[in-house]
C-alpha positions in Angstrom: 0.0 0.0 0.0 2.8 2.4 0.9 4.5 1.6 -2.5 1.3 2.5 -4.4 1.0 5.9 -2.6 4.7 6.8 -3.3 4.3 5.8 -7.0 1.1 7.9 -7.2 2.9 10.8 -5.5 5.7 10.7 -8.0 3.3 10.4 -10.9 1.3 13.4 -9.7 4.4 15.5 -9.4 5.3 14.6 -13.0 1.9 15.6 -14.1 2.1 18.9 -12.2 5.4 19.7 -14.0 4.0 18.7 -17.4 0.9 20.9 -16.8 3.1 23.8 -15.8 5.2 23.5 -19.0 2.0 23.3 -21.1 0.7 26.5 -19.5 4.0 28.2 -20.3 3.7 27.1 -23.8 0.2 28.4 -24.2 1.2 31.7 -22.6 4.2 32.2 -24.9 2.6 31.0 -28.2 -1.1 31.1 -28.2 -2.4 33.6 -25.6 0.0 36.5 -26.4 -0.7 36.6 -30.2 -2.9 39.5 -31.1 -6.1 38.6 -32.8 -7.7 40.5 -35.6 -10.8 41.0 -33.5 -9.0 43.1 -30.8 -8.4 46.1 -32.9 -9.6 48.4 -30.2 -13.3 47.6 -30.1 -14.6 45.3 -27.4 -17.8 43.5 -27.0 -20.3 46.0 -25.5 -21.1 44.3 -22.1 -17.4 44.2 -21.2 -16.9 47.9 -21.9 -19.1 48.9 -19.0 -16.5 47.5 -16.5 -14.0 50.3 -16.7 -12.0 51.8 -13.8 -12.7 55.4 -13.0 -9.9 57.8 -12.4 -8.8 58.7 -8.9 -11.0 61.2 -7.1 -9.9 64.8 -6.5 -9.4 65.3 -2.8 -9.8 68.8 -1.7 -9.4 70.2 1.8 -12.7 71.4 3.2 -12.7 74.9 4.6 -14.2 75.1 8.2 -16.7 77.9 8.6 -18.2 79.5 11.6 -22.0 79.7 11.4 -22.2 83.0 13.4 -19.9 84.6 10.9 -22.0 83.2 8.0 -25.1 84.7 9.5 -23.5 88.0 9.8 -22.4 88.0 6.2 -26.0 87.0 5.1 -27.4 89.9 7.2 -25.0 92.4 5.7 -25.7 91.2 2.2 -29.5 91.0 2.3 -30.3 93.2 5.3 -32.5 90.6 7.0 -32.0 87.7 9.4 -31.9 84.2 8.1 -34.9 82.2 9.4 -34.3 78.8 10.8 -35.5 75.8 8.8 -38.8 74.4 9.9 -39.2 70.7 9.4 -42.5 69.2 8.2 -43.6 66.0 9.9 
């Protein structure tokens, strides 16, 4: 029984190496060749999965609400009424 397990283990290692070499062959010869279909146009459902650019991060200016109320009063000559919520 131990002999069978060791033989199978060696055989699996051999198959693993063979599969690795086959994948390298596919990568170097078949997958990397450009096809005539990939001239810049893609199948439409795949075009919607694009990556957006990085967002623009701006530092937010902290404002004082009392100062903003004073500026509003100077601009419009009336006090700003508080917002009344409807229920």
